[in-house]
DRENDO-1510 file (C-alpha; in Angstrom, 1 decimal, always signed):
<recs>
REC; n; res; u; v; w
REC; 1; UNK; -11.7; +19.4; -6.1 .
REC; 2; UNK; -11.3; +23.1; -5.5 .
REC; 3; UNK; -8.3; +24.9; -4.0 .
REC; 4; UNK; -6.1; +21.9; -4.8 .
REC; 5; UNK; -2.4; +21.6; -5.0 .
REC; 6; UNK; -1.6; +19.5; -8.0 .
REC; 7; UNK; +1.5; +18.1; -9.7 .
REC; 8; UNK; +1.4; +16.1; -12.9 .
REC; 9; UNK; +4.6; +15.1; -14.6 .
REC; 10; UNK; +5.7; +13.0; -17.5 .
REC; 11; UNK; +9.0; +11.3; -17.9 .
REC; 12; UNK; +10.1; +13.9; -20.3 .
REC; 13; UNK; +9.6; +16.6; -17.7 .
REC; 14; UNK; +11.3; +14.7; -14.9 .
REC; 15; UNK; +14.4; +13.3; -16.6 .
REC; 16; UNK; +14.5; +14.5; -20.2 .
REC; 17; UNK; +13.5; +11.0; -21.3 .
REC; 18; UNK; +11.4; +10.1; -24.3 .
REC; 19; UNK; +10.2; +6.9; -25.7 .
REC; 20; UNK; +12.9; +6.2; -28.3 .
REC; 21; UNK; +15.7; +8.6; -27.5 .
REC; 22; UNK; +19.2; +8.2; -26.0 .
REC; 23; UNK; +19.5; +6.7; -22.6 .
REC; 24; UNK; +19.3; +9.2; -19.7 .
REC; 25; UNK; +21.5; +8.6; -16.7 .
REC; 26; UNK; +20.8; +10.7; -13.6 .
REC; 27; UNK; +24.0; +12.5; -12.5 .
REC; 28; UNK; +23.3; +11.6; -8.8 .
REC; 29; UNK; +20.5; +10.0; -6.9 .
REC; 30; UNK; +18.4; +12.6; -5.0 .
REC; 31; UNK; +18.7; +12.8; -1.3 .
REC; 32; UNK; +16.6; +10.1; +0.3 .
REC; 33; UNK; +16.3; +8.0; -2.8 .
REC; 34; UNK; +14.7; +4.7; -2.1 .
REC; 35; UNK; +17.0; +3.1; -4.6 .
REC; 36; UNK; +20.0; +4.1; -2.4 .
REC; 37; UNK; +18.5; +3.0; +1.0 .
REC; 38; UNK; +20.0; +0.3; +3.1 .
REC; 39; UNK; +18.2; -3.1; +3.0 .
REC; 40; UNK; +19.3; -6.0; +5.2 .
REC; 41; UNK; +18.2; -8.9; +7.3 .
REC; 42; UNK; +20.7; -7.8; +9.9 .
REC; 43; UNK; +19.4; -5.6; +12.7 .
REC; 44; UNK; +22.9; -4.0; +13.1 .
REC; 45; UNK; +22.7; -2.7; +9.5 .
REC; 46; UNK; +19.6; -0.7; +10.1 .
REC; 47; UNK; +19.9; +1.1; +13.5 .
REC; 48; UNK; +17.1; +2.5; +15.5 .
REC; 49; UNK; +16.2; +5.8; +13.8 .
REC; 50; UNK; +15.9; +9.2; +15.4 .
REC; 51; UNK; +12.8; +10.4; +13.5 .
REC; 52; UNK; +14.6; +12.8; +11.3 .
REC; 53; UNK; +15.3; +10.3; +8.6 .
REC; 54; UNK; +13.5; +10.7; +5.2 .
REC; 55; UNK; +11.5; +7.5; +5.7 .
REC; 56; UNK; +10.2; +8.6; +9.1 .
REC; 57; UNK; +9.9; +12.4; +8.8 .
REC; 58; UNK; +6.1; +12.3; +8.3 .
REC; 59; UNK; +5.4; +9.6; +10.9 .
REC; 60; UNK; +4.3; +10.0; +14.6 .
REC; 61; UNK; +7.6; +8.5; +15.6 .
REC; 62; UNK; +6.9; +7.8; +19.3 .
REC; 63; UNK; +3.9; +5.6; +18.4 .
REC; 64; UNK; +6.0; +3.2; +16.4 .
REC; 65; UNK; +9.1; +3.1; +18.6 .
REC; 66; UNK; +8.1; -0.1; +20.4 .
REC; 67; UNK; +8.2; -1.8; +17.0 .
REC; 68; UNK; +11.9; -1.0; +16.5 .
REC; 69; UNK; +12.8; -4.0; +18.7 .
REC; 70; UNK; +12.2; -7.6; +17.7 .
REC; 71; UNK; +9.8; -8.4; +20.5 .
REC; 72; UNK; +6.6; -10.3; +20.2 .
REC; 73; UNK; +3.9; -12.0; +22.4 .
REC; 74; UNK; +2.6; -15.0; +20.4 .
REC; 75; UNK; -0.8; -14.5; +22.0 .
REC; 76; UNK; -1.1; -10.9; +21.0 .
REC; 77; UNK; -2.7; -11.7; +17.6 .
REC; 78; UNK; -4.8; -14.6; +16.4 .
REC; 79; UNK; -4.7; -15.8; +12.8 .
REC; 80; UNK; -7.7; -17.5; +11.2 .
REC; 81; UNK; -7.7; -18.8; +7.6 .
REC; 82; UNK; -10.7; -19.9; +5.5 .
REC; 83; UNK; -9.8; -21.8; +2.3 .
REC; 84; UNK; -12.4; -21.9; -0.5 .
REC; 85; UNK; -11.2; -25.3; -1.5 .
REC; 86; UNK; -8.3; -27.8; -0.9 .
REC; 87; UNK; -6.3; -26.6; -3.8 .
REC; 88; UNK; -4.7; -23.9; -1.6 .
REC; 89; UNK; -1.9; -25.2; +0.6 .
REC; 90; UNK; -1.5; -23.6; +4.0 .
REC; 91; UNK; +1.5; -24.5; +6.2 .
REC; 92; UNK; +2.6; -23.4; +9.7 .
REC; 93; UNK; +6.4; -23.2; +9.7 .
REC; 94; UNK; +9.4; -21.9; +11.6 .
REC; 95; UNK; +10.6; -19.0; +9.3 .
REC; 96; UNK; +14.2; -19.1; +10.4 .
REC; 97; UNK; +14.5; -22.7; +9.2 .
REC; 98; UNK; +12.5; -22.3; +6.0 .
REC; 99; UNK; +14.5; -21.1; +3.0 .
REC; 100; UNK; +11.4; -20.0; +1.2 .
REC; 101; UNK; +11.3; -16.8; +3.3 .
REC; 102; UNK; +13.4; -13.9; +2.2 .
REC; 103; UNK; +13.1; -14.5; -1.6 .
REC; 104; UNK; +10.9; -11.3; -1.9 .
REC; 105; UNK; +13.7; -9.0; -0.8 .
REC; 106; UNK; +15.3; -7.6; +2.3 .
REC; 107; UNK; +13.7; -5.3; +4.9 .
REC; 108; UNK; +14.2; -1.6; +4.2 .
REC; 109; UNK; +13.6; +0.2; +7.5 .
REC; 110; UNK; +14.0; -0.5; +11.2 .
REC; 111; UNK; +10.4; -1.6; +11.9 .
REC; 112; UNK; +10.6; -4.0; +8.9 .
REC; 113; UNK; +13.9; -5.7; +10.0 .
REC; 114; UNK; +12.7; -5.9; +13.6 .
REC; 115; UNK; +9.4; -7.5; +12.4 .
REC; 116; UNK; +11.5; -10.0; +10.4 .
REC; 117; UNK; +13.2; -11.2; +13.5 .
REC; 118; UNK; +10.3; -10.9; +15.9 .
REC; 119; UNK; +8.1; -13.7; +14.6 .
REC; 120; UNK; +9.1; -17.2; +15.8 .
REC; 121; UNK; +6.3; -18.8; +13.7 .
REC; 122; UNK; +5.1; -18.1; +10.2 .
REC; 123; UNK; +2.6; -19.1; +7.6 .
REC; 124; UNK; +3.2; -20.1; +4.0 .
REC; 125; UNK; +0.2; -20.0; +1.6 .
REC; 126; UNK; +0.8; -21.7; -1.8 .
REC; 127; UNK; -1.3; -21.5; -4.9 .
REC; 128; UNK; -0.2; -24.6; -6.9 .
REC; 129; UNK; +0.9; -24.4; -10.5 .
REC; 130; UNK; -1.8; -24.4; -13.2 .
REC; 131; UNK; -4.7; -23.8; -10.8 .
REC; 132; UNK; -7.3; -21.1; -11.2 .
REC; 133; UNK; -9.4; -20.4; -8.1 .
REC; 134; UNK; -12.2; -17.8; -8.3 .
REC; 135; UNK; -13.2; -17.6; -4.7 .
REC; 136; UNK; -10.7; -15.8; -2.5 .
REC; 137; UNK; -8.8; -17.4; +0.4 .
REC; 138; UNK; -9.6; -15.3; +3.5 .
REC; 139; UNK; -7.2; -14.7; +6.3 .
REC; 140; UNK; -8.1; -12.8; +9.5 .
REC; 141; UNK; -5.5; -11.2; +11.7 .
REC; 142; UNK; -7.3; -10.4; +15.0 .
REC; 143; UNK; -5.6; -8.3; +17.7 .
REC; 144; UNK; -6.2; -9.7; +21.1 .
REC; 145; UNK; -4.5; -7.0; +23.2 .
REC; 146; UNK; -2.1; -4.0; +22.9 .
REC; 147; UNK; +0.8; -6.4; +23.7 .
REC; 148; UNK; +3.4; -6.4; +20.9 .
REC; 149; UNK; +2.7; -9.0; +18.3 .
REC; 150; UNK; +4.3; -10.1; +15.0 .
REC; 151; UNK; +2.9; -11.7; +11.9 .
REC; 152; UNK; +5.1; -13.3; +9.2 .
REC; 153; UNK; +3.4; -14.5; +6.0 .
REC; 154; UNK; +4.5; -15.8; +2.7 .
REC; 155; UNK; +2.1; -16.1; -0.3 .
REC; 156; UNK; +3.5; -17.8; -3.3 .
REC; 157; UNK; +1.7; -18.2; -6.6 .
REC; 158; UNK; +3.4; -21.0; -8.6 .
REC; 159; UNK; +3.7; -20.9; -12.5 .
REC; 160; UNK; +0.5; -20.2; -14.4 .
REC; 161; UNK; -1.7; -20.1; -11.4 .
REC; 162; UNK; -4.4; -17.6; -10.6 .
REC; 163; UNK; -6.0; -16.7; -7.2 .
REC; 164; UNK; -7.0; -14.1; -4.7 .
REC; 165; UNK; -6.1; -13.7; -1.0 .
REC; 166; UNK; -7.9; -11.3; +1.3 .
REC; 167; UNK; -6.1; -10.3; +4.6 .
REC; 168; UNK; -8.4; -8.7; +7.1 .
REC; 169; UNK; -7.0; -6.9; +10.2 .
REC; 170; UNK; -9.3; -6.2; +13.2 .
REC; 171; UNK; -9.2; -5.8; +16.9 .
REC; 172; UNK; -6.7; -4.1; +19.3 .
REC; 173; UNK; -3.1; -4.6; +18.5 .
REC; 174; UNK; +0.5; -3.4; +18.5 .
REC; 175; UNK; +1.4; -5.3; +15.4 .
REC; 176; UNK; +4.6; -5.6; +13.3 .
REC; 177; UNK; +3.9; -7.5; +10.1 .
REC; 178; UNK; +5.9; -9.0; +7.3 .
REC; 179; UNK; +4.1; -10.1; +4.1 .
REC; 180; UNK; +6.1; -11.6; +1.3 .
REC; 181; UNK; +4.6; -12.2; -2.2 .
REC; 182; UNK; +6.3; -14.4; -4.7 .
REC; 183; UNK; +4.6; -14.4; -8.1 .
REC; 184; UNK; +6.1; -17.0; -10.4 .
REC; 185; UNK; +6.3; -16.9; -14.2 .
REC; 186; UNK; +2.9; -16.6; -15.8 .
REC; 187; UNK; +1.0; -16.4; -12.5 .
REC; 188; UNK; -1.7; -13.9; -11.6 .
REC; 189; UNK; -2.1; -13.1; -8.0 .
REC; 190; UNK; -4.5; -10.6; -6.3 .
REC; 191; UNK; -3.8; -9.7; -2.6 .
REC; 192; UNK; -6.2; -7.4; -0.6 .
REC; 193; UNK; -5.0; -6.1; +2.7 .
REC; 194; UNK; -7.7; -4.5; +4.9 .
REC; 195; UNK; -6.8; -2.4; +7.9 .
REC; 196; UNK; -10.0; -2.2; +9.9 .
REC; 197; UNK; -8.4; -2.1; +13.4 .
REC; 198; UNK; -10.0; -0.8; +16.6 .
REC; 199; UNK; -9.1; +2.8; +17.5 .
REC; 200; UNK; -6.2; +2.0; +19.7 .
REC; 201; UNK; -4.2; -0.2; +17.2 .
REC; 202; UNK; -0.7; +0.6; +16.1 .
REC; 203; UNK; +0.3; -1.3; +12.9 .
REC; 204; UNK; +3.5; -1.4; +10.8 .
REC; 205; UNK; +3.4; -3.7; +7.8 .
REC; 206; UNK; +6.1; -4.4; +5.3 .
REC; 207; UNK; +4.9; -5.9; +2.0 .
REC; 208; UNK; +7.6; -7.2; -0.3 .
REC; 209; UNK; +6.9; -8.7; -3.7 .
REC; 210; UNK; +8.7; -10.2; -6.6 .
REC; 211; UNK; +7.0; -10.7; -10.0 .
REC; 212; UNK; +8.3; -13.1; -12.6 .
REC; 213; UNK; +8.2; -13.3; -16.4 .
REC; 214; UNK; +4.8; -12.5; -17.8 .
REC; 215; UNK; +3.3; -12.6; -14.3 .
REC; 216; UNK; +0.8; -10.2; -12.8 .
REC; 217; UNK; +0.4; -8.9; -9.3 .
REC; 218; UNK; -2.7; -6.9; -8.2 .
REC; 219; UNK; -2.0; -5.4; -4.8 .
REC; 220; UNK; -4.8; -3.6; -2.9 .
REC; 221; UNK; -4.5; -1.8; +0.4 .
REC; 222; UNK; -7.5; -0.4; +2.3 .
REC; 223; UNK; -6.8; +1.5; +5.5 .
REC; 224; UNK; -9.8; +2.6; +7.6 .
REC; 225; UNK; -9.1; +1.8; +11.3 .
REC; 226; UNK; -6.4; +2.0; +13.8 .
REC; 227; UNK; -4.7; +4.8; +15.7 .
REC; 228; UNK; -1.5; +4.8; +13.5 .
REC; 229; UNK; -1.0; +2.6; +10.5 .
REC; 230; UNK; +2.0; +2.5; +8.3 .
REC; 231; UNK; +2.1; +0.2; +5.2 .
REC; 232; UNK; +5.3; -0.1; +3.1 .
REC; 233; UNK; +4.7; -2.1; -0.1 .
REC; 234; UNK; +7.7; -2.9; -2.4 .
REC; 235; UNK; +7.5; -4.6; -5.7 .
REC; 236; UNK; +10.4; -5.7; -8.0 .
REC; 237; UNK; +10.4; -7.5; -11.3 .
REC; 238; UNK; +12.5; -10.7; -11.8 .
REC; 239; UNK; +11.6; -11.3; -15.5 .
REC; 240; UNK; +10.5; -9.5; -18.6 .
REC; 241; UNK; +6.8; -8.8; -19.4 .
REC; 242; UNK; +5.6; -8.5; -15.8 .
REC; 243; UNK; +2.8; -6.3; -14.6 .
REC; 244; UNK; +2.1; -4.7; -11.2 .
REC; 245; UNK; -1.1; -2.8; -10.3 .
REC; 246; UNK; -1.2; -1.2; -6.8 .
REC; 247; UNK; -4.5; +0.3; -5.6 .
REC; 248; UNK; -5.1; +2.0; -2.3 .
REC; 249; UNK; -8.0; +3.6; -0.5 .
REC; 250; UNK; -7.9; +5.3; +2.9 .
REC; 251; UNK; -10.2; +7.4; +5.1 .
REC; 252; UNK; -8.7; +9.1; +8.2 .
REC; 253; UNK; -10.7; +10.5; +11.1 .
REC; 254; UNK; -9.7; +13.0; +13.9 .
REC; 255; UNK; -6.3; +12.1; +15.4 .
REC; 256; UNK; -5.7; +9.2; +13.1 .
REC; 257; UNK; -2.5; +8.7; +11.1 .
REC; 258; UNK; -2.6; +6.5; +8.0 .
REC; 259; UNK; +0.7; +6.2; +6.0 .
REC; 260; UNK; +1.5; +4.4; +2.8 .
REC; 261; UNK; +5.0; +4.3; +1.3 .
REC; 262; UNK; +5.4; +2.4; -2.0 .
REC; 263; UNK; +8.4; +1.4; -4.1 .
REC; 264; UNK; +8.3; -0.1; -7.5 .
REC; 265; UNK; +11.6; -1.2; -8.9 .
REC; 266; UNK; +11.7; -1.7; -12.7 .
REC; 267; UNK; +14.9; -3.7; -13.2 .
REC; 268; UNK; +13.6; -5.8; -16.2 .
REC; 269; UNK; +12.6; -4.9; -19.7 .
REC; 270; UNK; +9.0; -4.6; -21.0 .
REC; 271; UNK; +7.3; -4.4; -17.7 .
REC; 272; UNK; +4.3; -2.3; -16.6 .
REC; 273; UNK; +3.2; -0.7; -13.3 .
REC; 274; UNK; +0.2; +1.3; -12.3 .
REC; 275; UNK; -0.3; +2.9; -8.9 .
REC; 276; UNK; -3.5; +4.6; -7.9 .
REC; 277; UNK; -4.2; +5.7; -4.3 .
REC; 278; UNK; -7.1; +7.8; -3.1 .
REC; 279; UNK; -7.8; +9.1; +0.4 .
REC; 280; UNK; -10.2; +11.3; +2.3 .
REC; 281; UNK; -9.7; +13.0; +5.7 .
REC; 282; UNK; -12.0; +14.6; +8.2 .
REC; 283; UNK; -11.5; +15.8; +11.8 .
REC; 284; UNK; -8.9; +17.7; +13.8 .
REC; 285; UNK; -5.5; +16.1; +13.5 .
REC; 286; UNK; -6.4; +13.6; +10.8 .
REC; 287; UNK; -3.2; +12.9; +8.9 .
REC; 288; UNK; -2.4; +10.8; +5.9 .
REC; 289; UNK; +0.9; +10.2; +4.1 .
REC; 290; UNK; +1.5; +8.8; +0.7 .
REC; 291; UNK; +5.0; +8.4; -0.8 .
REC; 292; UNK; +5.3; +6.7; -4.1 .
REC; 293; UNK; +8.7; +5.9; -5.4 .
REC; 294; UNK; +9.4; +4.4; -8.9 .
REC; 295; UNK; +12.8; +3.5; -10.2 .
REC; 296; UNK; +13.5; +2.6; -13.8 .
REC; 297; UNK; +16.9; +1.0; -14.1 .
REC; 298; UNK; +19.1; +1.4; -17.1 .
REC; 299; UNK; +18.3; -2.1; -18.4 .
REC; 300; UNK; +14.5; -1.7; -17.9 .
REC; 301; UNK; +13.8; -0.7; -21.5 .
REC; 302; UNK; +10.2; -0.4; -22.8 .
REC; 303; UNK; +9.0; +0.3; -19.3 .
REC; 304; UNK; +5.5; +1.7; -18.9 .
REC; 305; UNK; +4.7; +3.2; -15.5 .
REC; 306; UNK; +2.4; +5.7; -14.0 .
REC; 307; UNK; +1.5; +6.6; -10.4 .
REC; 308; UNK; -1.3; +8.8; -9.0 .
REC; 309; UNK; -2.4; +10.0; -5.6 .
REC; 310; UNK; -5.6; +12.0; -4.9 .
REC; 311; UNK; -6.6; +13.4; -1.5 .
REC; 312; UNK; -9.9; +14.9; -0.5 .
REC; 313; UNK; -9.8; +17.1; +2.7 .
REC; 314; UNK; -13.3; +17.3; +4.2 .
REC; 315; UNK; -12.7; +19.4; +7.3 .
REC; 316; UNK; -10.4; +22.0; +8.8 .
REC; 317; UNK; -7.5; +20.6; +10.8 .
REC; 318; UNK; -6.8; +17.7; +8.6 .
REC; 319; UNK; -3.5; +17.3; +6.7 .
REC; 320; UNK; -2.5; +15.2; +3.7 .
REC; 321; UNK; +1.2; +14.7; +2.6 .
REC; 322; UNK; +1.7; +13.4; -0.9 .
REC; 323; UNK; +5.2; +12.8; -2.4 .
REC; 324; UNK; +5.6; +11.1; -5.8 .
REC; 325; UNK; +9.1; +10.3; -6.9 .
REC; 326; UNK; +10.3; +9.0; -10.3 .
REC; 327; UNK; +13.9; +8.0; -11.1 .
REC; 328; UNK; +14.7; +7.2; -14.7 .
REC; 329; UNK; +18.0; +5.8; -15.9 .
REC; 330; UNK; +17.1; +5.1; -19.5 .
REC; 331; UNK; +15.2; +7.0; -22.2 .
REC; 332; UNK; +14.2; +3.8; -24.0 .
REC; 333; UNK; +10.8; +3.6; -22.3 .
REC; 334; UNK; +7.1; +3.5; -23.4 .
REC; 335; UNK; +6.0; +6.0; -20.8 .
REC; 336; UNK; +6.5; +7.2; -17.3 .
REC; 337; UNK; +4.8; +9.8; -15.1 .
REC; 338; UNK; +3.1; +10.7; -11.9 .
REC; 339; UNK; +0.3; +12.9; -10.6 .
REC; 340; UNK; -0.6; +14.2; -7.1 .
REC; 341; UNK; -3.4; +16.4; -5.9 .
REC; 342; UNK; -4.7; +17.4; -2.5 .
REC; 343; UNK; -7.7; +19.6; -2.2 .
REC; 344; UNK; -10.7; +20.5; -0.2 .
REC; 345; UNK; -14.3; +19.5; -0.7 .
REC; 346; UNK; -15.5; +20.8; -4.1 .
REC; 347; UNK; -18.0; +23.5; -3.5 .
REC; 348; UNK; -19.0; +23.7; -7.1 .
REC; 349; UNK; -20.0; +20.1; -7.2 .
REC; 350; UNK; -22.0; +20.6; -4.0 .
REC; 351; UNK; -23.7; +23.7; -5.3 .
REC; 352; UNK; -24.6; +21.8; -8.6 .
REC; 353; UNK; -26.3; +19.0; -6.7 .
REC; 354; UNK; -28.1; +21.2; -4.2 .
REC; 355; UNK; -29.4; +23.4; -7.0 .
REC; 356; UNK; -31.2; +20.4; -8.2 .
REC; 357; UNK; -33.0; +19.8; -5.0 .
REC; 358; UNK; -30.6; +17.3; -3.3 .
REC; 359; UNK; -30.2; +18.1; +0.4 .
REC; 360; UNK; -26.7; +19.2; +1.5 .
REC; 361; UNK; -26.0; +16.1; +3.6 .
REC; 362; UNK; -26.9; +13.8; +0.8 .
REC; 363; UNK; -25.0; +15.9; -1.8 .
REC; 364; UNK; -21.8; +15.6; +0.3 .
REC; 365; UNK; -22.2; +11.9; +0.4 .
REC; 366; UNK; -22.6; +11.7; -3.3 .
REC; 367; UNK; -19.5; +13.7; -4.0 .
REC; 368; UNK; -17.4; +11.6; -1.7 .
REC; 369; UNK; -18.8; +8.3; -3.0 .
REC; 370; UNK; -18.1; +9.6; -6.6 .
REC; 371; UNK; -14.5; +10.4; -5.5 .
REC; 372; UNK; -13.9; +6.7; -4.5 .
REC; 373; UNK; -16.3; +4.9; -6.9 .
REC; 374; UNK; -14.0; +4.3; -9.8 .
REC; 375; UNK; -11.2; +3.0; -7.6 .
REC; 376; UNK; -13.5; +0.7; -5.7 .
REC; 377; UNK; -14.8; -0.7; -9.0 .
REC; 378; UNK; -11.3; -1.7; -9.9 .
REC; 379; UNK; -10.8; -4.0; -6.9 .
REC; 380; UNK; -12.6; -6.9; -8.5 .
REC; 381; UNK; -13.6; -8.7; -5.3 .
REC; 382; UNK; -17.4; -8.0; -4.9 .
REC; 383; UNK; -17.4; -8.8; -1.2 .
REC; 384; UNK; -14.6; -6.3; -0.5 .
REC; 385; UNK; -16.2; -3.6; -2.7 .
REC; 386; UNK; -19.5; -3.9; -0.9 .
REC; 387; UNK; -17.8; -3.7; +2.5 .
REC; 388; UNK; -15.9; -0.6; +1.4 .
REC; 389; UNK; -19.0; +1.2; +0.3 .
REC; 390; UNK; -20.7; +0.5; +3.6 .
REC; 391; UNK; -17.6; +1.6; +5.5 .
REC; 392; UNK; -17.5; +4.9; +3.6 .
REC; 393; UNK; -21.1; +5.5; +4.3 .
REC; 394; UNK; -20.3; +4.9; +8.0 .
REC; 395; UNK; -17.5; +7.4; +7.9 .
REC; 396; UNK; -19.8; +10.0; +6.3 .
REC; 397; UNK; -22.5; +9.4; +8.9 .
REC; 398; UNK; -20.2; +10.9; +11.5 .
REC; 399; UNK; -20.3; +14.6; +12.2 .
REC; 400; UNK; -19.7; +16.7; +9.1 .
REC; 401; UNK; -20.5; +20.1; +10.7 .
REC; 402; UNK; -17.0; +21.3; +10.2 .
REC; 403; UNK; -16.9; +20.8; +6.5 .
REC; 404; UNK; -14.7; +23.3; +4.6 .
REC; 405; UNK; -17.1; +25.5; +2.7 .
REC; 406; UNK; -20.1; +24.0; +4.4 .
</recs>
């Protein structure tokens, strides 16, 4: 990308830490630290915000205000589940009476705590111990109207299990969603959340995950549709040797707001996390937000973590905000760092392709496809990968007359 603003920092630059040196303790948490935020199941503990708070300062606040109250019409969204076989266990439950809910952590913002209370019914999806299922379980969340709806979902992978869950969001909706992920010791769980809403949808979704000893979570978020979408994935380790991989892809059009706020909490030794999010923007008022917070606690020795965000701005009038944050409380780590870059369409790449006889329109498509290709290839669910490639082609088929440098 040309004319890009880039940051790329290692742990040594950020906190004076090195792999085998003395422990480093920050003198004070930075303002707005995710590690210091209030988390609670009690609405009274997380009051309705004003829009000036750190966690809401990039957000079109007025669009999400209805979701700050625990209100839901059960008919506003329809949930459809397709199991690949009978090994998966799916239960419809009353969350308030089911102690399995809440094990993945407490809500951390007003929309999340309101969503926790709004849903009178919930779904528990269980992958039994010692099962290995190749075909994904598919769940569809279909918005039926712009009435306020709530979704409450728990996915639990029991010890030494392996499976994939794909959650597909479509239709018109004002949706407040809670997704809890509990990955037990030795389990390997992949979860893909697709936001392919209609243009009028407002969606706030809180994803909270806990990862056990020697367990692996692969968490994938794809945001393409909707008027305003805000996804807040949190992951915490409950045992040594765990691994979290968070991948994200988003493409914002004119007037669309797509926001992703992540928090990875390293509180156990010898754990690994990798975060890679990529986004493209085109059209007047297109806005994306990525905030990536990683905390390495004092006892999380031998941590290995890295987060990266890349944004490709295709037209004038589009804006991408990218904020990586890394807090390190020990120097006894394997490695830690982050990178962030936002830039316009790369004119040099475009010139290179056109000089070899490729028409400009096709050359632009090739550059954007190349930007996303490596990330799409890491998803590991062929059906989702093919759908994303088709969706990107569809986005690029819209007007590109306002390309920067075009």
